[in-house]
C-alpha positions in Angstrom: 0.0 -0.1 -0.1 3.2 2.4 0.3 3.0 2.9 -3.3 -0.6 3.4 -3.5 0.1 6.0 -0.6 2.9 7.8 -2.6 0.9 8.0 -5.8 -2.0 9.7 -4.6 0.0 12.0 -2.7 1.9 13.1 -5.8 -1.3 13.4 -7.5 -2.7 15.5 -4.7 0.3 18.2 -4.4 -0.4 18.8 -8.6 -4.0 20.0 -7.5 -2.5 22.5 -4.9 -1.7 25.6 -7.3 -5.3 25.4 -8.2 -6.0 26.0 -4.8 -3.8 28.9 -4.4 -4.8 30.5 -8.0 -8.3 31.3 -6.4 -7.3 32.1 -3.0 -5.0 34.9 -4.5 -7.6 36.0 -7.0 -11.2 35.6 -4.9 -13.0 38.3 -6.2 -12.4 37.4 -9.7 -12.9 34.0 -9.3 -16.5 34.5 -8.1 -17.2 36.6 -10.9 -16.3 34.0 -13.4 -18.2 31.5 -11.4 -21.2 33.8 -11.5 -21.1 34.4 -15.1 -20.9 30.9 -16.0 -24.2 30.0 -13.7 -26.0 32.6 -15.4 -24.9 31.7 -19.2 -25.8 28.2 -18.1 -29.3 28.4 -17.0 -30.3 31.4 -19.0 -32.8 29.2 -21.0 -34.0 27.2 -18.0 -37.8 28.2 -17.0 -36.2 29.9 -13.8 -33.6 31.4 -15.9 -36.4 32.6 -18.6 -38.9 34.0 -16.0 -36.1 36.0 -14.4 -34.7 36.9 -17.6 -30.7 35.7 -17.1 -30.0 36.2 -21.1 -30.2 39.9 -19.8 -28.5 40.1 -17.0 -24.7 41.6 -17.0 -23.9 42.1 -13.4 -24.2 40.9 -9.8 -26.1 44.1 -8.9 -28.5 43.3 -12.2 -28.9 39.6 -10.4 -29.6 41.3 -6.8 -32.2 43.7 -8.4 -34.3 41.2 -10.8 -34.0 37.7 -8.7 -35.5 37.3 -5.5 -33.8 35.7 -2.3 -34.8 32.3 -2.2 -36.0 29.5 1.0 -36.7 26.2 0.3 -40.4 26.9 0.9 -40.3 29.2 -1.9 -38.2 27.2 -4.2 -40.0 24.5 -3.2 -42.7 24.4 -6.4 -39.8 24.0 -8.6 -37.8 21.8 -6.9 -41.2 19.4 -6.9 -41.4 19.4 -10.3 -37.7 18.4 -11.0 -38.5 15.5 -8.3 -40.9 14.2 -10.5 -38.6 14.4 -13.3 -39.3 17.8 -15.3 -36.9 18.6 -17.1 -35.0 22.3 -17.3 -36.4 23.7 -14.9 -33.8 25.1 -12.6 -30.9 23.8 -14.5 -30.3 22.2 -17.8 -28.5 18.9 -17.1 -31.0 16.0 -16.3 -31.1 15.2 -12.4 -30.4 11.5 -11.1 -29.8 12.3 -7.6 -31.3 14.2 -4.6 -29.7 15.0 -1.8 -32.1 14.3 1.4 -31.3 16.8 4.4 -32.3 16.2 8.1 -34.9 18.9 7.8 -33.8 21.2 10.3 -34.8 24.3 9.0 -38.7 23.3 8.8 -40.7 19.6 9.8 -40.3 18.0 6.7 -37.4 16.8 4.7 -35.8 18.6 1.8 -34.7 17.6 -1.2 -32.1 19.4 -2.8 -31.0 18.7 -6.6 -27.7 16.9 -7.4 -26.6 17.9 -10.9 -23.6 16.0 -12.8 -22.2 19.4 -12.4 -22.7 19.5 -8.5 -21.6 16.3 -7.9 -18.4 16.4 -10.1 -17.2 20.1 -10.0 -18.6 20.5 -5.9 -18.9 17.4 -3.8 -16.2 15.5 -5.4 -13.7 18.2 -6.0 -14.6 19.2 -2.2 -13.2 15.7 -1.1 -10.2 15.7 -3.3 -9.0 19.1 -2.3 -9.8 17.6 1.1 -7.2 15.2 0.8 -4.5 17.7 -1.0 -5.2 20.3 1.9 -4.3 17.1 4.2 -1.3 16.5 2.3 -0.6 20.1 2.2 -0.2 20.1 6.0 1.5 16.7 6.4 3.5 15.9 3.2 5.1 13.2 5.0 1.6 11.2 5.8 1.0 7.3 4.9 -2.7 8.1 5.4 -3.1 6.7 2.1 -1.3 3.2 2.8 -4.6 2.3 5.0 -8.6 2.3 4.6 -10.7 5.3 5.1 -13.5 4.8 7.0 -16.3 6.3 5.9 -19.7 6.9 8.0 -22.3 7.5 5.7 -26.0 7.9 5.2 -28.7 6.1 3.5 -29.7 6.3 -0.3 -32.9 5.0 -2.2 -35.8 5.7 -4.2 -37.4 9.5 -4.5 -40.1 9.0 -3.8 -41.7 11.3 -6.3 -40.0 9.6 -9.3 -38.5 6.3 -8.4 -36.5 6.7 -11.5 -34.1 8.7 -9.7 -32.9 8.2 -6.0 -32.5 10.4 -2.5 -30.7 10.0 0.1 -28.3 11.8 2.4 -25.5 13.9 0.2 -22.9 11.3 2.0 -24.6 8.4 0.4 -24.8 10.1 -3.2 -21.1 11.0 -3.0 -20.5 6.9 -1.7 -22.2 5.5 -4.5 -21.2 7.6 -7.1 -17.4 7.3 -6.3 -15.2 6.0 -8.9 -13.5 2.4 -8.6 -10.3 3.9 -7.5 -11.7 5.5 -4.6 -14.0 2.6 -3.4 -10.7 0.6 -3.2 -9.5 3.1 -0.4 -12.3 3.2 1.7 -14.3 1.0 4.3 -17.1 -0.5 4.9 -18.7 -2.2 1.8 -21.0 0.3 0.0 -23.6 -2.5 0.9 -22.8 -2.0 4.5 -22.1 1.8 4.3 -25.6 2.7 2.8 -27.8 0.3 5.0 -30.7 2.1 5.9 -31.1 0.3 9.6 -28.4 2.6 11.6 -28.4 -0.1 14.2 -27.8 -3.1 11.9 -25.2 -0.5 10.2 -23.4 -0.4 13.4 -23.1 -3.4 14.4 -21.8 -4.7 10.6 -19.1 -1.6 10.5 -18.1 -2.2 14.0 -17.4 -6.1 12.7 -15.7 -5.1 9.6 -13.7 -2.2 10.3 -12.0 -3.5 13.7 -10.4 -5.8 11.7 -9.1 -3.1 8.9 -5.8 -1.0 9.2 -7.9 2.2 9.3 -5.8 5.4 8.9 -8.6 8.2 8.9 -12.3 8.5 9.6 -14.6 10.8 7.3 -17.9 11.7 9.9 -19.8 13.2 12.0 -18.5 13.3 15.3 -21.9 12.1 17.2 -22.2 9.3 14.9 -18.4 8.2 15.4 -18.4 8.1 18.8 -21.3 5.7 19.0 -19.1 3.3 16.3 -15.7 3.7 18.4 -17.6 2.8 21.7 -18.8 -0.3 19.9 -15.7 -1.4 18.5 -14.0 -0.8 21.8 -15.9 -2.3 24.0 -16.1 -5.2 21.7 -12.2 -5.8 21.3 -11.9 -4.6 25.0 -9.5 -2.2 24.0 -9.0 0.8 25.8 -8.2 3.2 23.4 -8.8 3.2 19.2 -4.7 3.1 18.8 -4.8 -0.3 19.9 -7.2 -1.3 17.0 -5.8 1.1 14.5 -2.5 1.6 15.4 -1.6 3.5 12.3 -4.4 6.1 12.9 -3.6 9.4 11.2 -6.7 12.0 10.5 -10.5 12.3 11.7 -12.3 14.4 8.7 -15.4 15.8 10.6 -18.6 18.1 9.9 -21.8 19.0 10.2 -21.6 19.8 14.2 -18.9 21.8 15.9 -16.3 19.9 16.9 -14.9 21.5 20.0 -17.3 20.0 22.6 -16.2 16.6 21.3 -12.1 17.0 20.9 -11.3 16.4 24.5 -13.2 13.2 24.1 -11.0 12.1 20.9 -7.9 13.4 22.4 -8.1 11.6 25.6 -10.4 8.7 25.3 -10.0 7.4 21.4 -6.7 8.6 20.5 -4.5 9.6 23.3 -1.8 10.5 20.9 -0.5 13.9 19.7 -0.1 11.9 16.2 -3.5 11.9 14.9 -5.3 15.2 13.6 -8.0 16.6 13.0 -9.4 18.0 9.9 -13.1 20.0 9.2 -15.2 20.4 6.4 -18.1 22.1 5.4 -20.2 20.0 2.9 -23.8 20.9 3.2 -26.7 19.1 1.2 -26.5 22.5 -1.1 -23.0 22.0 -1.7 -19.4 21.5 -0.5 -18.5 25.3 0.9 -15.4 25.1 3.1 -12.1 23.2 4.3 -9.6 23.8 7.1 -6.5 24.2 5.1 -4.5 24.8 8.5 -4.5 22.3 11.2 -3.1 25.0 13.9 -6.7 27.1 13.5 -9.4 24.8 14.1 -13.1 25.9 13.8 -11.6 28.4 11.0 -12.2 27.1 7.1 -10.9 28.3 3.7 -13.7 29.2 1.8 -13.6 27.0 -1.3 -14.6 29.7 -4.5 -14.7 27.1 -7.7 -16.6 24.9 -7.0 -19.8 26.2 -9.3 -21.3 28.7 -6.2 -22.0 32.1 -5.9 -21.9 33.6 -2.6 -23.9 36.6 -1.1 -23.7 37.4 2.5 -27.2 38.7 4.0 -26.1 40.7 7.3 -28.9 39.6 10.2 -30.4 42.8 10.3 -32.0 42.0 6.7 -33.5 38.4 8.0 -37.0 39.3 8.1 -37.2 41.9 5.2 -39.0 41.4 2.0 -36.1 42.6 -0.2 -33.0 42.3 1.5 -29.6 43.7 1.4 -27.1 41.4 0.5 -23.3 41.6 0.0 -20.7 40.1 -2.2 -17.4 38.8 -1.2 -15.7 42.6 -1.5 -18.1 44.0 0.8 -18.2 41.7 3.9 -16.5 42.7 7.7 -14.9 40.8 9.4 -16.2 39.1 12.9 -20.0 39.5 11.5 -22.5 37.3 11.5 -24.0 36.9 8.1 -27.1 34.5 6.9 -25.1 32.5 3.9 -27.1 32.7 0.5 -26.2 30.8 -2.4 -26.3 30.4 -6.3 -25.1 26.8 -7.1 -24.6 24.7 -10.5 -27.5 22.4 -8.7 -30.3 25.2 -9.6 -30.7 26.6 -6.1 -30.6 30.3 -6.7 -30.2 33.3 -4.2 -30.9 30.3 -1.7 -30.6 30.8 2.0 -29.4 27.4 3.4 -30.0 28.5 7.0 -26.7 28.6 8.5 -24.8 31.9 9.4 -21.1 32.2 9.1 -18.6 34.8 10.3 -15.6 35.9 8.4 -12.0 35.7 10.4 -9.8 36.4 7.8 -9.9 38.2 4.2 -7.4 37.9 0.9 -7.8 34.7 1.5 -11.3 34.2 2.8 -11.6 31.9 6.0 -14.7 31.5 7.9 -16.7 29.9 10.7 -20.1 28.9 10.9 -21.4 30.8 14.0 -24.9 28.9 13.8 -28.0 28.5 12.1 -31.1 31.3 11.3 -33.3 29.6 12.9 -31.4 27.7 15.5 -31.5 30.3 18.4 -33.3 31.6 21.5 -34.6 34.9 21.5 -37.6 34.8 23.2 -36.5 37.6 25.8 -34.4 39.8 23.3 -30.8 37.8 24.2 -30.5 36.6 20.5 -28.4 33.6 21.9 -26.9 31.9 18.9 -25.1 28.2 18.7 -21.6 30.1 19.0 -22.4 31.2 22.5 -23.7 27.9 23.2 -20.9 26.3 22.0 -18.2 28.4 23.4 -20.3 27.9 27.3 -20.2 24.5 26.7 -16.7 24.0 26.3 -15.6 26.3 28.4 -17.2 24.8 31.2 -16.1 21.4 30.3 -12.7 22.3 30.6 -12.8 23.9 33.8 -14.7 21.3 35.6 -13.5 18.1 33.7 -16.6 17.1 32.0 -17.0 15.5 28.7 -20.2 16.3 26.9 -22.0 14.0 24.4 -24.9 16.0 23.2 -27.2 18.9 24.6 -30.2 21.3 23.6 -31.6 24.3 25.0 -34.6 26.3 25.0 -36.8 28.6 26.6 -38.8 29.1 30.3 -41.4 31.2 29.2 -42.6 34.2 31.8 -45.9 33.4 33.0 -48.2 34.3 36.5 -45.5 36.5 38.0 -42.4 34.3 37.6 -39.3 35.3 35.3 -38.3 33.2 32.2 -34.6 31.4 32.0 -33.1 28.9 29.6 -33.7 25.1 30.2 -30.7 23.0 29.1 -30.8 19.2 28.4 -27.1 17.9 28.3 -25.7 14.3 28.3 -22.1 13.8 29.6 -20.0 11.1 28.7 -18.0 12.1 31.7 -19.8 14.1 34.2 -18.3 17.3 35.7 -16.7 17.1 39.4 -18.6 19.8 40.7 -22.2 19.9 38.8 -22.9 23.8 40.8 -19.5 24.9 39.1 -20.3 23.7 35.7 -23.7 25.7 35.8 -21.9 28.9 37.0 -19.2 28.8 34.4 -22.0 28.1 31.6 -24.0 30.9 32.9 -20.7 33.6 33.1 -19.4 32.2 30.0 -22.7 32.8 28.2 -22.8 36.5 29.8 -19.2 37.2 28.9 -19.8 36.5 24.8 -23.3 37.8 24.6 -24.2 41.4 25.9 -27.9 40.5 25.2 -28.2 38.2 27.6 -25.8 39.8 30.2 -28.4 42.5 30.3 -31.3 40.3 30.9 -29.1 38.7 33.4 -28.5 41.5 35.4 -29.6 40.9 38.9 -32.3 38.3 37.5 -33.9 41.1 36.4 -35.3 39.4 33.2 -33.9 36.1 33.1 -32.5 33.9 36.0 -29.8 31.6 36.1 -30.4 28.4 33.5 -32.2 25.2 34.7 -30.1 22.0 33.4 -31.4 18.6 33.5 -28.6 16.3 33.3 -29.6 13.1 31.0 -28.9 9.7 31.4 -26.7 8.2 28.9 -28.7 7.0 25.7 -31.4 9.8 26.1 -30.3 11.8 22.9 -29.9 8.8 20.5 -33.6 7.2 21.9 -34.9 10.8 20.8 -33.1 10.5 17.8 -34.5 7.3 16.8 -38.1 8.2 17.8 -37.9 10.8 15.1 -36.1 8.4 12.6 -33.4 10.3 12.6 -30.5 8.2 13.5 -26.8 7.9 11.3 -26.2 9.7 8.5 -26.1 13.9 8.8 -28.6 14.0 11.1 -27.8 15.7 14.3 -29.4 17.4 17.6 -30.6 21.0 17.4 -28.2 22.9 19.9 -31.4 25.7 20.3 -34.8 26.5 19.6 -37.0 29.2 20.1 -40.2 26.6 21.1 -40.2 24.2 23.6 -41.1 21.4 21.2 -37.8 19.4 21.3 -37.4 20.1 25.3 -40.7 18.8 25.9 -40.1 15.5 24.0 -36.7 14.9 25.4 -38.2 15.4 28.9 -40.9 13.2 28.3 -38.2 10.4 27.4 -36.5 10.9 30.7 -39.4 10.6 33.1 -40.2 7.5 31.5 -36.9 6.0 32.1 -37.1 7.9 35.5 
């Protein structure tokens, strides 16, 4: 396998100049992508409706084409799902990425065109390996197998001649032969739709392989690693996979899990961790500097044209958006994308902040609909994860999962936030953990701090410690096991809280 490793490393090094080119010329790269998208789609139904053939500039595009959400775009997507051609994009669509539906109750179906599969998702995977090699030129990661923890794929319920599934499942099923050779488990196991059956078979197969890398969501990866360690009687995963090098993670913030991976699963300085931002709508970012966890390079030549909406514009009928050259550092923006899968000025539901310009690096700051603002506190996911991380670090705790929502004012009572937290290692002092959680929230969010001042509007948070397996049981009840499904961190309603508290009550 050393010869295979050397060949892949050589090939990936050749790709680096292309990445360096768009880093050096980001605005020009985005202008080129914009013109290509408009030209390609000008004779689609959408393109003719919005007169794409007459659009010459980004400003004209912003004036003529509305910002879209999934709900507003769905009548067009539904027609594509049913097999109608040339609606949003000229190429035939045979695959749809089925998202976890975190922005509304139903699942979302995102078209995956041949262009978006090849020029975006696959390109992102290749560039991920390129940046890995750039950071670790002496890597031997391709001497072993890459473990992919993906989702499922099956017939499109609107048209059984096409397929729908998690974006990871779509990518995995369509990998070239050389890509299948260096990954594990076999495709028939990786794409099983029964998560518990998949988990058992993956543990059995992968524990016998020389796994050198993992690509997956931290929460589901933890379940697999725990299963393997229990079955193998191992104290760490390095006893099972001594040559392990890298965990490529995404979908949820990694810093609440970092200590768990570095102390329990891979207690060594050798393994490293690489973050990706691959959404159902497209491959957006890659960590290009291992020394800057949480920060990713915005990938600018994947057939995606980006706009950035200031959060104060979210509720406007005609929101103002910014292009790459207009953004500011350390300010949250809602991410707007026009893509080679036929999404136009599409608000994907994520918020990001830029940490550098020229080149453009970003970090995910939250979701446009995942927040708590019941009392004017405007608490976002970034705040919650910072508080969980700080409280855990100071008390020796390791958090497996958490969610939070409001306790509304009523009958003279004050409001507060209610948290449900599941620990894999409980804090040495629960009261100290709570105090640190509250103090960190006050430090990172001035609106929250103002509401907490002398308990005038908000009381100190109420925290429930959930028994092990609670969030797993809740996700199973919601049919959200595996793949890219993830626990929503914050909600401005009590729906999630009530469902989980019911499970805790039943177990109690």
